[in-house]
C-alpha positions in Angstrom: -69.7 -98.2 -9.7 -66.9 -96.1 -8.3 -66.8 -92.9 -6.2 -64.2 -90.1 -6.5 -64.5 -87.4 -3.9 -62.4 -84.2 -3.8 -61.9 -82.4 -0.5 -62.2 -78.7 0.2 -64.3 -76.1 1.9 -67.5 -74.7 0.3 -68.0 -71.0 -0.4 -66.3 -68.4 -2.6 -64.0 -67.3 0.1 -62.2 -70.7 0.0 -62.6 -71.4 -3.7 -58.9 -70.7 -4.6 -57.3 -71.8 -1.4 -54.6 -74.5 -1.3 -56.9 -76.6 0.8 -59.4 -76.8 -2.1 -57.2 -78.4 -4.6 -59.3 -81.6 -4.3 -62.4 -79.5 -5.4 -60.4 -78.2 -8.4 -59.7 -81.8 -9.6 -63.4 -82.7 -9.4 -64.3 -79.5 -11.3 -61.7 -80.4 -13.9 -63.2 -83.9 -14.3 -66.7 -82.4 -14.5 -65.5 -80.2 -17.4 -63.7 -83.0 -19.2 -66.7 -85.3 -19.1 -69.2 -82.5 -19.6 -71.1 -83.5 -16.5 -72.4 -80.5 -14.4 -72.1 -80.9 -10.7 -75.5 -80.6 -8.9 -76.7 -80.8 -5.3 -77.6 -84.4 -4.5 -80.3 -84.8 -1.8 -79.2 -86.6 1.3 -75.5 -86.6 0.6 -74.4 -83.1 1.7 -72.6 -82.9 -1.7 -72.5 -81.6 -5.2 -72.1 -84.6 -7.5 -72.3 -85.8 -11.1 -72.3 -89.2 -12.8 -69.7 -89.8 -15.5 -68.5 -92.8 -17.5 -64.8 -93.7 -17.8 -64.2 -96.5 -20.2 -67.8 -97.6 -19.8 -67.5 -97.7 -16.0 -70.0 -95.5 -14.1 -68.3 -93.1 -11.7 -69.8 -90.7 -9.2 -67.6 -87.6 -8.8 -68.4 -85.4 -5.8 -67.5 -82.4 -3.7 -68.8 -82.3 -0.1 -70.7 -79.2 1.0 -69.8 -79.8 4.6 -66.7 -78.0 5.8 -63.4 -79.9 5.7 -63.6 -81.2 9.2 -67.0 -82.8 8.6 -66.1 -84.4 5.2 -66.9 -87.8 6.7 -70.6 -87.1 6.9 -70.8 -86.5 3.2 -68.6 -89.4 2.1 -70.5 -91.8 4.3 -73.8 -90.6 2.9 -72.5 -90.9 -0.7 -71.3 -94.5 -0.1 -74.6 -95.5 1.5 -76.8 -93.9 -1.2 -75.0 -95.4 -4.1 -74.1 -98.7 -2.3 -70.4 -98.4 -3.0 -67.8 -100.3 -1.0 -64.6 -98.7 0.3 -62.5 -100.6 -2.3 -64.2 -98.4 -5.0 -63.6 -95.1 -3.2 -60.9 -92.6 -4.2 -60.3 -89.4 -2.1 -58.4 -86.5 -3.7 -56.8 -84.0 -1.3 -54.0 -81.5 -0.5 -50.8 -82.5 1.2 -48.4 -80.2 3.1 -45.7 -82.8 3.2 -45.4 -83.1 -0.6 -43.6 -80.7 -2.8 -45.8 -78.3 -4.7 -47.6 -80.0 -7.6 -46.3 -83.5 -6.9 -49.0 -86.2 -6.8 -48.9 -89.4 -4.8 -51.5 -92.3 -4.9 -51.8 -94.7 -2.0 -54.2 -97.7 -1.5 -54.7 -96.9 2.2 -53.0 -95.3 5.2 -53.4 -92.9 8.1 -54.8 -89.4 7.9 -51.3 -88.0 8.4 -52.9 -85.1 10.3 -55.3 -84.1 7.5 -58.6 -83.2 9.2 -60.8 -84.0 6.3 -59.3 -87.4 5.8 -59.4 -88.0 9.6 -63.1 -87.2 9.5 -63.7 -89.8 6.8 -61.7 -92.5 8.5 -63.8 -91.9 11.7 -67.1 -91.9 9.8 -66.5 -95.1 7.8 -64.5 -96.7 10.6 -61.7 -97.7 8.2 -58.6 -96.3 6.4 -58.8 -99.0 3.7 -59.6 -96.8 0.8 -57.5 -95.1 -2.0 -56.3 -91.6 -1.7 -54.6 -89.3 -4.1 -52.5 -86.6 -2.4 -51.5 -83.4 -4.2 -48.6 -81.4 -2.9 -49.2 -77.8 -1.9 -45.7 -77.3 -0.3 -44.6 -76.6 3.2 -45.8 -73.4 5.0 -43.1 -70.7 5.2 -41.4 -70.0 8.5 -43.6 -68.0 10.7 -46.9 -69.0 9.0 -49.1 -71.6 10.8 -50.1 -74.6 8.7 -53.8 -73.9 9.5 -53.4 -70.4 7.9 -51.2 -71.5 5.0 -53.7 -74.0 3.6 -56.3 -71.3 3.3 -54.0 -69.0 1.3 -54.3 -68.9 -2.5 -51.5 -70.0 -4.8 -49.2 -67.3 -6.1 -49.1 -66.3 -9.7 -45.8 -68.2 -10.2 -47.3 -71.4 -8.5 -50.5 -71.4 -10.6 -48.8 -72.8 -13.7 -47.4 -75.8 -11.7 -50.8 -76.3 -10.0 -52.6 -76.4 -13.3 -50.2 -79.2 -14.5 -50.8 -81.0 -11.3 -54.6 -80.9 -11.7 -54.3 -82.2 -15.2 -52.0 -85.1 -14.0 -54.4 -85.8 -11.2 -57.4 -86.1 -13.6 -55.3 -88.6 -15.6 -54.5 -90.5 -12.4 -58.2 -90.6 -11.4 -59.1 -92.1 -14.8 -56.3 -94.6 -14.6 -57.4 -95.6 -11.1 -60.9 -96.4 -12.5 -59.6 -98.4 -15.5 -56.4 -100.0 -14.3 -56.8 -100.3 -10.5 -54.8 -98.7 -7.7 -51.6 -100.9 -7.9 -50.9 -100.4 -11.6 -51.9 -96.7 -11.4 -49.4 -96.2 -8.5 -46.6 -97.7 -10.6 -47.4 -95.3 -13.4 -48.0 -92.0 -11.6 -45.9 -92.3 -8.4 -42.8 -93.3 -10.5 -43.3 -90.5 -13.0 -43.7 -88.0 -10.2 -40.5 -89.1 -8.6 -38.6 -89.0 -11.9 -39.9 -85.4 -12.5 -38.8 -84.4 -9.0 -35.3 -85.8 -9.6 -35.1 -84.0 -13.0 -36.1 -80.7 -11.4 -33.6 -81.2 -8.6 -30.8 -81.9 -11.1 -31.8 -78.8 -13.0 -31.6 -76.6 -9.9 -28.2 -78.0 -8.9 -26.9 -77.5 -12.5 -28.1 -73.8 -12.5 -26.4 -73.2 -9.1 -23.2 -74.8 -10.4 -23.2 -72.7 -13.5 -23.9 -69.6 -11.4 -20.8 -70.3 -9.3 -18.6 -70.9 -12.4 -19.7 -67.5 -13.8 -18.8 -65.7 -10.5 -15.4 -67.3 -10.6 -14.8 -66.2 -14.2 -15.7 -62.7 -13.1 
């Protein structure tokens, strides 16, 4: 059995915030596998049981606030007797470009309060985590404020694609394992970023040429 937990804050006020992109991935998985999320006693979470390639997977969203996510994750692991090697966390990342995803088998919290809470609660950082880029906060906006802001209309199309890619990554993590899944999704994300950068540079170059012609 495996456990996939998306991080976020409960409540309508936070539902569409950048910090809640982990919740959005879990909701997408819930819809894909037609498994409604329900409150699970003793776990401080909403959860559902799905099957991916005949493997049983618990998907969950903590009902604690972000800074107390560790309480929910620890309870889920204990209730379902799941080891850390079978845990995948899905969360937002300020240091990744918007909509870029990155899978890692372990690592530090990198300042993410939810991840920090989990590491403290389970007394280990040896579990997989899928980070989804929400972009850097603009100048003059504190990171703590920025993560609670909604995505702009322009950003929503990119975020939708990122959520779709993240659900595919979660499924691959279940069936292929973390190493092979990293090779597939981290490389494809890097390639997409390089293509996007080349496109922007090309547009800038063309714009300069047009101004010269004028």
